[in-house]
N, CA, C and O atoms as a GROMACS GRO file, in nm:
protein
  496
    1MET      N    1  10.829  10.276  11.762
    1MET     CA    2  10.748  10.176  11.695
    1MET      C    3  10.612  10.234  11.658
    1MET      O    4  10.559  10.203  11.551
    2LYS      N    5  10.557  10.316  11.744
    2LYS     CA    6  10.426  10.375  11.717
    2LYS      C    7  10.430  10.460  11.591
    2LYS      O    8  10.334  10.460  11.514
    3ARG      N    9  10.537  10.533  11.570
    3ARG     CA   10  10.550  10.618  11.451
    3ARG      C   11  10.549  10.534  11.324
    3ARG      O   12  10.488  10.574  11.224
    4LEU      N   13  10.613  10.420  11.325
    4LEU     CA   14  10.615  10.330  11.211
    4LEU      C   15  10.474  10.283  11.178
    4LEU      O   16  10.435  10.278  11.061
    5ASN      N   17  10.396  10.247  11.280
    5ASN     CA   18  10.259  10.201  11.259
    5ASN      C   19  10.172  10.312  11.200
    5ASN      O   20  10.090  10.285  11.113
    6GLN      N   21  10.189  10.436  11.247
    6GLN     CA   22  10.112  10.546  11.193
    6GLN      C   23  10.145  10.569  11.046
    6GLN      O   24  10.055  10.592  10.965
    7ASN      N   25  10.274  10.561  11.011
    7ASN     CA   26  10.314  10.578  10.872
    7ASN      C   27  10.259  10.466  10.785
    7ASN      O   28  10.213  10.491  10.674
    8THR      N   29  10.264  10.344  10.835
    8THR     CA   30  10.210  10.230  10.760
    8THR      C   31  10.061  10.244  10.741
    8THR      O   32  10.008  10.218  10.633
    9GLU      N   33   9.992  10.286  10.847
    9GLU     CA   34   9.848  10.306  10.840
    9GLU      C   35   9.814  10.413  10.736
    9GLU      O   36   9.722  10.395  10.656
   10GLN      N   37   9.888  10.523  10.738
   10GLN     CA   38   9.864  10.631  10.640
   10GLN      C   39   9.893  10.581  10.499
   10GLN      O   40   9.820  10.614  10.406
   11SER      N   41   9.998  10.503  10.483
   11SER     CA   42  10.033  10.448  10.352
   11SER      C   43   9.922  10.358  10.300
   11SER      O   44   9.889  10.364  10.181
   12ASN      N   45   9.862  10.276  10.387
   12ASN     CA   46   9.751  10.189  10.347
   12ASN      C   47   9.630  10.272  10.305
   12ASN      O   48   9.561  10.236  10.210
   13LYS      N   49   9.602  10.382  10.376
   13LYS     CA   50   9.491  10.470  10.340
   13LYS      C   51   9.516  10.533  10.203
   13LYS      O   52   9.425  10.542  10.121
   14ASP      N   53   9.640  10.576  10.180
   14ASP     CA   54   9.673  10.636  10.050
   14ASP      C   55   9.656  10.535   9.938
   14ASP      O   56   9.607  10.570   9.831
   15LYS      N   57   9.697  10.410   9.960
   15LYS     CA   58   9.680  10.306   9.858
   15LYS      C   59   9.533  10.282   9.831
   15LYS      O   60   9.493  10.268   9.715
   16PHE      N   61   9.450  10.278   9.937
   16PHE     CA   62   9.307  10.259   9.918
   16PHE      C   63   9.248  10.371   9.836
   16PHE      O   64   9.171  10.347   9.742
   17LYS      N   65   9.284  10.496   9.869
   17LYS     CA   66   9.233  10.610   9.794
   17LYS      C   67   9.274  10.601   9.648
   17LYS      O   68   9.192  10.620   9.558
   18ASP      N   69   9.403  10.571   9.624
   18ASP     CA   70   9.451  10.561   9.488
   18ASP      C   71   9.377  10.450   9.413
   18ASP      O   72   9.333  10.471   9.300
   19ASN      N   73   9.364  10.334   9.475
   19ASN     CA   74   9.294  10.224   9.410
   19ASN      C   75   9.148  10.257   9.386
   19ASN      O   76   9.095  10.227   9.279
   20TYR      N   77   9.083  10.318   9.481
   20TYR     CA   78   8.941  10.351   9.467
   20TYR      C   79   8.921  10.451   9.354
   20TYR      O   80   8.828  10.437   9.275
   21LEU      N   81   9.007  10.550   9.344
   21LEU     CA   82   8.994  10.651   9.240
   21LEU      C   83   9.022  10.594   9.102
   21LEU      O   84   8.982  10.652   9.001
   22ASP      N   85   9.091  10.481   9.096
   22ASP     CA   86   9.118  10.415   8.967
   22ASP      C   87   9.001  10.331   8.918
   22ASP      O   88   9.000  10.289   8.802
   23LYS      N   89   8.903  10.307   9.004
   23LYS     CA   90   8.788  10.225   8.963
   23LYS      C   91   8.711  10.294   8.851
   23LYS      O   92   8.703  10.417   8.845
   24ILE      N   93   8.656  10.212   8.764
   24ILE     CA   94   8.577  10.264   8.651
   24ILE      C   95   8.432  10.223   8.673
   24ILE      O   96   8.396  10.106   8.658
   25PRO      N   97   8.346  10.321   8.708
   25PRO     CA   98   8.206  10.289   8.733
   25PRO      C   99   8.128  10.265   8.603
   25PRO      O  100   8.156  10.325   8.499
   26VAL      N  101   8.030  10.175   8.614
   26VAL     CA  102   7.942  10.142   8.503
   26VAL      C  103   7.799  10.149   8.556
   26VAL      O  104   7.769  10.092   8.662
   27ARG      N  105   7.711  10.217   8.484
   27ARG     CA  106   7.570  10.224   8.526
   27ARG      C  107   7.505  10.087   8.514
   27ARG      O  108   7.536  10.010   8.424
   28ASN      N  109   7.415  10.058   8.606
   28ASN     CA  110   7.338   9.936   8.602
   28ASN      C  111   7.226   9.954   8.500
   28ASN      O  112   7.142  10.043   8.516
   29GLY      N  113   7.225   9.872   8.398
   29GLY     CA  114   7.125   9.883   8.291
   29GLY      C  115   6.984   9.846   8.333
   29GLY      O  116   6.890   9.866   8.257
   30ASP      N  117   6.968   9.792   8.454
   30ASP     CA  118   6.835   9.754   8.502
   30ASP      C  119   6.751   9.875   8.544
   30ASP      O  120   6.630   9.864   8.561
   31PHE      N  121   6.816   9.990   8.560
   31PHE     CA  122   6.745  10.109   8.605
   31PHE      C  123   6.728  10.205   8.488
   31PHE      O  124   6.826  10.246   8.425
   32ALA      N  125   6.603  10.242   8.462
   32ALA     CA  126   6.577  10.344   8.362
   32ALA      C  127   6.606  10.480   8.424
   32ALA      O  128   6.592  10.497   8.545
   33TRP      N  129   6.646  10.574   8.342
   33TRP     CA  130   6.672  10.709   8.392
   33TRP      C  131   6.644  10.809   8.282
   33TRP      O  132   6.651  10.778   8.163
   34THR      N  133   6.612  10.930   8.323
   34THR     CA  134   6.587  11.038   8.229
   34THR      C  135   6.668  11.160   8.272
   34THR      O  136   6.706  11.175   8.388
   35GLU      N  137   6.693  11.246   8.175
   35GLU     CA  138   6.765  11.370   8.201
   35GLU      C  139   6.682  11.484   8.146
   35GLU      O  140   6.638  11.481   8.031
   36ASN      N  141   6.661  11.586   8.229
   36ASN     CA  142   6.584  11.702   8.189
   36ASN      C  143   6.655  11.827   8.239
   36ASN      O  144   6.667  11.848   8.360
   37ASN      N  145   6.702  11.910   8.147
   37ASN     CA  146   6.775  12.033   8.183
   37ASN      C  147   6.894  12.007   8.273
   37ASN      O  148   6.921  12.084   8.364
   38GLY      N  149   6.966  11.897   8.247
   38GLY     CA  150   7.085  11.867   8.325
   38GLY      C  151   7.061  11.793   8.454
   38GLY      O  152   7.157  11.755   8.522
   39LEU      N  153   6.936  11.771   8.492
   39LEU     CA  154   6.904  11.698   8.615
   39LEU      C  155   6.855  11.558   8.580
   39LEU      O  156   6.773  11.540   8.490
   40VAL      N  157   6.905  11.460   8.652
   40VAL     CA  158   6.877  11.320   8.625
   40VAL      C  159   6.777  11.265   8.726
   40VAL      O  160   6.784  11.297   8.845
   41THR      N  161   6.685  11.183   8.678
   41THR     CA  162   6.592  11.108   8.762
   41THR      C  163   6.611  10.961   8.729
   41THR      O  164   6.600  10.920   8.614
   42VAL      N  165   6.639  10.881   8.832
   42VAL     CA  166   6.655  10.737   8.814
   42VAL      C  167   6.527  10.670   8.866
   42VAL      O  168   6.481  10.699   8.976
   43GLN      N  169   6.471  10.582   8.783
   43GLN     CA  170   6.350  10.509   8.822
   43GLN      C  171   6.389  10.376   8.886
   43GLN      O  172   6.462  10.297   8.826
   44GLN      N  173   6.341  10.354   9.007
   44GLN     CA  174   6.372  10.232   9.080
   44GLN      C  175   6.242  10.156   9.104
   44GLN      O  176   6.152  10.204   9.173
   45GLU      N  177   6.234  10.036   9.046
   45GLU     CA  178   6.115   9.954   9.062
   45GLU      C  179   6.115   9.891   9.201
   45GLU      O  180   6.216   9.837   9.246
   46ASN      N  181   6.002   9.900   9.268
   46ASN     CA  182   5.988   9.844   9.403
   46ASN      C  183   5.936   9.702   9.392
   46ASN      O  184   5.816   9.680   9.372
   47THR      N  185   6.026   9.605   9.406
   47THR     CA  186   5.989   9.465   9.392
   47THR      C  187   6.009   9.393   9.525
   47THR      O  188   6.065   9.449   9.619
   48GLY      N  189   5.963   9.271   9.530
   48GLY     CA  190   5.979   9.191   9.652
   48GLY      C  191   5.848   9.182   9.728
   48GLY      O  192   5.754   9.256   9.701
   49VAL      N  193   5.845   9.092   9.823
   49VAL     CA  194   5.723   9.064   9.899
   49VAL      C  195   5.674   9.186   9.976
   49VAL      O  196   5.557   9.221   9.968
   50TYR      N  197   5.763   9.251  10.050
   50TYR     CA  198   5.722   9.364  10.133
   50TYR      C  199   5.674   9.481  10.046
   50TYR      O  200   5.576   9.547  10.080
   51ASN      N  201   5.741   9.505   9.937
   51ASN     CA  202   5.699   9.613   9.847
   51ASN      C  203   5.565   9.581   9.782
   51ASN      O  204   5.482   9.670   9.765
   52THR      N  205   5.543   9.455   9.746
   52THR     CA  206   5.415   9.415   9.686
   52THR      C  207   5.302   9.435   9.786
   52THR      O  208   5.195   9.485   9.751
   53LEU      N  209   5.325   9.397   9.911
   53LEU     CA  210   5.223   9.419  10.015
   53LEU      C  211   5.197   9.567  10.036
   53LEU      O  212   5.082   9.610  10.049
   54ALA      N  213   5.303   9.646  10.040
   54ALA     CA  214   5.287   9.790  10.059
   54ALA      C  215   5.211   9.852   9.942
   54ALA      O  216   5.130   9.942   9.962
   55GLN      N  217   5.236   9.804   9.822
   55GLN     CA  218   5.165   9.856   9.705
   55GLN      C  219   5.017   9.821   9.712
   55GLN      O  220   4.931   9.902   9.678
   56LYS      N  221   4.988   9.700   9.757
   56LYS     CA  222   4.849   9.654   9.762
   56LYS      C  223   4.770   9.721   9.874
   56LYS      O  224   4.658   9.767   9.853
   57PHE      N  225   4.829   9.727   9.994
   57PHE     CA  226   4.754   9.776  10.110
   57PHE      C  227   4.770   9.925  10.137
   57PHE      O  228   4.679   9.988  10.190
   58PHE      N  229   4.883   9.982  10.102
   58PHE     CA  230   4.909  10.123  10.133
   58PHE      C  231   4.920  10.211  10.010
   58PHE      O  232   4.953  10.329  10.019
   59LYS      N  233   4.892  10.152   9.894
   59LYS     CA  234   4.895  10.227   9.766
   59LYS      C  235   5.033  10.289   9.740
   59LYS      O  236   5.043  10.398   9.685
   60SER      N  237   5.140  10.217   9.780
   60SER     CA  238   5.276  10.263   9.750
   60SER      C  239   5.300  10.250   9.600
   60SER      O  240   5.244  10.162   9.535
   61PRO      N  241   5.381  10.337   9.545
   61PRO     CA  242   5.405  10.331   9.401
   61PRO      C  243   5.490  10.209   9.362
   61PRO      O  244   5.574  10.164   9.439
   62ARG      N  245   5.465  10.157   9.243
   62ARG     CA  246   5.544  10.044   9.192
   62ARG      C  247   5.685  10.091   9.155
   62ARG      O  248   5.781  10.014   9.164
   63VAL      N  249   5.696  10.216   9.112
   63VAL     CA  250   5.826  10.272   9.073
   63VAL      C  251   5.850  10.400   9.152
   63VAL      O  252   5.764  10.487   9.160
   64SER      N  253   5.968  10.409   9.211
   64SER     CA  254   6.008  10.531   9.281
   64SER      C  255   6.102  10.610   9.191
   64SER      O  256   6.189  10.552   9.126
   65ASN      N  257   6.085  10.741   9.188
   65ASN     CA  258   6.174  10.828   9.114
   65ASN      C  259   6.276  10.889   9.209
   65ASN      O  260   6.240  10.955   9.306
   66VAL      N  261   6.403  10.865   9.180
   66VAL     CA  262   6.511  10.918   9.261
   66VAL      C  263   6.570  11.038   9.186
   66VAL      O  264   6.639  11.021   9.085
   67ASP      N  265   6.542  11.158   9.235
   67ASP     CA  266   6.591  11.281   9.171
   67ASP      C  267   6.730  11.315   9.224
   67ASP      O  268   6.750  11.331   9.344
   68LEU      N  269   6.825  11.326   9.132
   68LEU     CA  270   6.962  11.362   9.169
   68LEU      C  271   6.978  11.513   9.164
   68LEU      O  272   6.918  11.580   9.079
   69ASP      N  273   7.058  11.568   9.253
   69ASP     CA  274   7.085  11.712   9.251
   69ASP      C  275   7.180  11.744   9.137
   69ASP      O  276   7.220  11.655   9.062
   70LYS      N  277   7.218  11.871   9.122
   70LYS     CA  278   7.302  11.911   9.009
   70LYS      C  279   7.438  11.844   9.012
   70LYS      O  280   7.492  11.806   8.908
   71PHE      N  281   7.495  11.827   9.131
   71PHE     CA  282   7.624  11.760   9.145
   71PHE      C  283   7.611  11.613   9.107
   71PHE      O  284   7.687  11.562   9.025
   72GLY      N  285   7.514  11.544   9.167
   72GLY     CA  286   7.492  11.402   9.139
   72GLY      C  287   7.455  11.376   8.994
   72GLY      O  288   7.499  11.278   8.934
   73SER      N  289   7.374  11.465   8.937
   73SER     CA  290   7.334  11.450   8.797
   73SER      C  291   7.454  11.465   8.704
   73SER      O  292   7.470  11.388   8.609
   74PHE      N  293   7.539  11.563   8.732
   74PHE     CA  294   7.658  11.582   8.649
   74PHE      C  295   7.747  11.459   8.655
   74PHE      O  296   7.795  11.411   8.552
   75VAL      N  297   7.768  11.406   8.776
   75VAL     CA  298   7.851  11.286   8.791
   75VAL      C  299   7.788  11.170   8.716
   75VAL      O  300   7.857  11.098   8.645
   76TRP      N  301   7.657  11.151   8.732
   76TRP     CA  302   7.586  11.041   8.666
   76TRP      C  303   7.606  11.047   8.514
   76TRP      O  304   7.629  10.945   8.449
   77LEU      N  305   7.596  11.166   8.459
   77LEU     CA  306   7.611  11.182   8.314
   77LEU      C  307   7.754  11.157   8.266
   77LEU      O  308   7.776  11.133   8.148
   78GLN      N  309   7.851  11.163   8.358
   78GLN     CA  310   7.990  11.137   8.320
   78GLN      C  311   8.026  10.988   8.325
   78GLN      O  312   8.130  10.948   8.274
   79ILE      N  313   7.941  10.908   8.385
   79ILE     CA  314   7.967  10.765   8.395
   79ILE      C  315   7.942  10.703   8.258
   79ILE      O  316   7.828  10.695   8.212
   80ASP      N  317   8.051  10.660   8.195
   80ASP     CA  318   8.040  10.604   8.060
   80ASP      C  319   8.106  10.467   8.046
   80ASP      O  320   8.114  10.413   7.936
   81GLY      N  321   8.153  10.411   8.157
   81GLY     CA  322   8.218  10.282   8.152
   81GLY      C  323   8.363  10.290   8.106
   81GLY      O  324   8.430  10.187   8.092
   82GLU      N  325   8.412  10.412   8.082
   82GLU     CA  326   8.550  10.432   8.038
   82GLU      C  327   8.627  10.521   8.135
   82GLU      O  328   8.747  10.501   8.157
   83ARG      N  329   8.558  10.619   8.194
   83ARG     CA  330   8.624  10.713   8.285
   83ARG      C  331   8.636  10.654   8.424
   83ARG      O  332   8.545  10.587   8.473
   84SER      N  333   8.750  10.680   8.488
   84SER     CA  334   8.769  10.640   8.628
   84SER      C  335   8.705  10.745   8.719
   84SER      O  336   8.667  10.853   8.674
   85ILE      N  337   8.694  10.711   8.846
   85ILE     CA  338   8.641  10.808   8.942
   85ILE      C  339   8.731  10.930   8.946
   85ILE      O  340   8.682  11.042   8.957
   86TYR      N  341   8.861  10.910   8.936
   86TYR     CA  342   8.954  11.024   8.934
   86TYR      C  343   8.924  11.115   8.815
   86TYR      O  344   8.917  11.237   8.830
   87GLU      N  345   8.908  11.057   8.697
   87GLU     CA  346   8.881  11.137   8.577
   87GLU      C  347   8.747  11.212   8.588
   87GLU      O  348   8.736  11.326   8.544
   88ILE      N  349   8.649  11.147   8.646
   88ILE     CA  350   8.520  11.214   8.669
   88ILE      C  351   8.540  11.329   8.765
   88ILE      O  352   8.481  11.436   8.748
   89GLY      N  353   8.624  11.310   8.866
   89GLY     CA  354   8.655  11.416   8.962
   89GLY      C  355   8.717  11.538   8.896
   89GLY      O  356   8.685  11.651   8.932
   90VAL      N  357   8.804  11.515   8.799
   90VAL     CA  358   8.866  11.626   8.725
   90VAL      C  359   8.757  11.707   8.653
   90VAL      O  360   8.762  11.830   8.652
   91LEU      N  361   8.660  11.638   8.593
   91LEU     CA  362   8.551  11.706   8.524
   91LEU      C  363   8.461  11.782   8.621
   91LEU      O  364   8.416  11.893   8.592
   92VAL      N  365   8.436  11.722   8.737
   92VAL     CA  366   8.355  11.788   8.840
   92VAL      C  367   8.425  11.915   8.887
   92VAL      O  368   8.361  12.019   8.901
   93LYS      N  369   8.555  11.906   8.910
   93LYS     CA  370   8.633  12.023   8.953
   93LYS      C  371   8.626  12.134   8.849
   93LYS      O  372   8.612  12.252   8.884
   94ALA      N  373   8.637  12.099   8.721
   94ALA     CA  374   8.631  12.198   8.614
   94ALA      C  375   8.493  12.265   8.608
   94ALA      O  376   8.484  12.384   8.580
   95LYS      N  377   8.388  12.189   8.635
   95LYS     CA  378   8.251  12.243   8.627
   95LYS      C  379   8.212  12.322   8.752
   95LYS      O  380   8.156  12.431   8.740
   96PHE      N  381   8.242  12.269   8.870
   96PHE     CA  382   8.191  12.328   8.994
   96PHE      C  383   8.296  12.403   9.075
   96PHE      O  384   8.260  12.477   9.167
   97GLY      N  385   8.423  12.386   9.045
   97GLY     CA  386   8.529  12.457   9.117
   97GLY      C  387   8.528  12.428   9.265
   97GLY      O  388   8.518  12.313   9.307
   98LYS      N  389   8.538  12.534   9.345
   98LYS     CA  390   8.545  12.520   9.491
   98LYS      C  391   8.416  12.464   9.551
   98LYS      O  392   8.418  12.409   9.661
   99ASP      N  393   8.304  12.479   9.480
   99ASP     CA  394   8.177  12.426   9.532
   99ASP      C  395   8.178  12.274   9.545
   99ASP      O  396   8.097  12.217   9.618
  100ALA      N  397   8.270  12.209   9.474
  100ALA     CA  398   8.278  12.063   9.478
  100ALA      C  399   8.363  12.011   9.593
  100ALA      O  400   8.365  11.891   9.619
  101GLU      N  401   8.432  12.099   9.662
  101GLU     CA  402   8.523  12.056   9.769
  101GLU      C  403   8.445  12.015   9.894
  101GLU      O  404   8.341  12.074   9.922
  102PRO      N  405   8.492  11.918   9.968
  102PRO     CA  406   8.608  11.832   9.945
  102PRO      C  407   8.575  11.727   9.838
  102PRO      O  408   8.498  11.634   9.862
  103LEU      N  409   8.632  11.744   9.723
  103LEU     CA  410   8.594  11.673   9.601
  103LEU      C  411   8.600  11.521   9.612
  103LEU      O  412   8.497  11.455   9.598
  104TYR      N  413   8.716  11.466   9.637
  104TYR     CA  414   8.729  11.320   9.631
  104TYR      C  415   8.664  11.249   9.748
  104TYR      O  416   8.622  11.134   9.735
  105GLU      N  417   8.654  11.314   9.862
  105GLU     CA  418   8.580  11.256   9.974
  105GLU      C  419   8.431  11.247   9.938
  105GLU      O  420   8.366  11.146   9.965
  106ARG      N  421   8.379  11.354   9.877
  106ARG     CA  422   8.239  11.354   9.835
  106ARG      C  423   8.214  11.249   9.728
  106ARG      O  424   8.115  11.176   9.734
  107LEU      N  425   8.304  11.242   9.631
  107LEU     CA  426   8.288  11.144   9.524
  107LEU      C  427   8.292  11.001   9.579
  107LEU      O  428   8.214  10.916   9.538
  108ALA      N  429   8.384  10.975   9.671
  108ALA     CA  430   8.394  10.842   9.729
  108ALA      C  431   8.264  10.803   9.799
  108ALA      O  432   8.215  10.692   9.782
  109LYS      N  433   8.208  10.894   9.878
  109LYS     CA  434   8.082  10.866   9.947
  109LYS      C  435   7.968  10.849   9.847
  109LYS      O  436   7.883  10.761   9.863
  110TYR      N  437   7.966  10.933   9.745
  110TYR     CA  438   7.861  10.926   9.645
  110TYR      C  439   7.865  10.792   9.571
  110TYR      O  440   7.761  10.727   9.554
  111PHE      N  441   7.983  10.751   9.526
  111PHE     CA  442   7.994  10.623   9.455
  111PHE      C  443   7.968  10.505   9.547
  111PHE      O  444   7.915  10.403   9.504
  112TYR      N  445   8.004  10.518   9.674
  112TYR     CA  446   7.973  10.414   9.772
  112TYR      C  447   7.821  10.397   9.781
  112TYR      O  448   7.771  10.284   9.782
  113THR      N  449   7.750  10.508   9.787
  113THR     CA  450   7.603  10.503   9.792
  113THR      C  451   7.545  10.445   9.664
  113THR      O  452   7.457  10.359   9.669
  114LEU      N  453   7.594  10.491   9.549
  114LEU     CA  454   7.545  10.439   9.421
  114LEU      C  455   7.566  10.288   9.411
  114LEU      O  456   7.481  10.216   9.359
  115GLU      N  457   7.680  10.242   9.461
  115GLU     CA  458   7.708  10.098   9.457
  115GLU      C  459   7.615  10.022   9.552
  115GLU      O  460   7.566   9.914   9.517
  116ASN      N  461   7.590  10.076   9.671
  116ASN     CA  462   7.505  10.009   9.770
  116ASN      C  463   7.360   9.995   9.724
  116ASN      O  464   7.294   9.898   9.760
  117VAL      N  465   7.312  10.089   9.644
  117VAL     CA  466   7.174  10.079   9.594
  117VAL      C  467   7.172  10.015   9.455
  117VAL      O  468   7.068  10.012   9.387
  118HIS      N  469   7.287   9.963   9.414
  118HIS     CA  470   7.302   9.888   9.289
  118HIS      C  471   7.279   9.972   9.164
  118HIS      O  472   7.242   9.917   9.059
  119PHE      N  473   7.298  10.102   9.172
  119PHE     CA  474   7.288  10.188   9.054
  119PHE      C  475   7.412  10.177   8.968
  119PHE      O  476   7.406  10.198   8.847
  120VAL      N  477   7.526  10.146   9.030
  120VAL     CA  478   7.652  10.128   8.955
  120VAL      C  479   7.725  10.004   9.005
  120VAL      O  480   7.704   9.956   9.116
  121SER      N  481   7.811   9.956   8.919
  121SER     CA  482   7.910   9.855   8.957
  121SER      C  483   8.041   9.904   8.897
  121SER      O  484   8.048  10.013   8.841
  122TYR      N  485   8.146   9.824   8.909
  122TYR     CA  486   8.276   9.866   8.860
  122TYR      C  487   8.332   9.763   8.763
  122TYR      O  488   8.312   9.643   8.779
  123LYS      N  489   8.401   9.813   8.661
  123LYS     CA  490   8.468   9.724   8.567
  123LYS      C  491   8.576   9.647   8.640
  123LYS      O  492   8.642   9.700   8.729
  124LYS      N  493   8.594   9.526   8.603
  124LYS     CA  494   8.699   9.442   8.663
  124LYS      C  495   8.831   9.468   8.596
  124LYS      O  496   8.932   9.407   8.632
   0.00000   0.00000   0.00000
């Protein structure tokens, strides 16, 4: 019985991976961004009560610049609202080769982070 549960568990993980890689990311239009020599900087406005207080009393910036590395910048530039995470992974593999490994684990974590900070969402 234990073997059956392990196989079912693995099958569910494979389905999750397949489904996740089929997602089509879309950039959030609320964030301005710039690209310079292949590197992307996303501008994130610091809003809300705590940020306003920090800006007033501690001279915190109103806008934070989030600099993406070469891997993150390349992925960001591939997000066009048409390509799936899998398709973006194929392009990353072609550009970076073995340096991108473990490719899909890295992409999954990266897109998870982008989604959590509301930089991307996914097409329904």
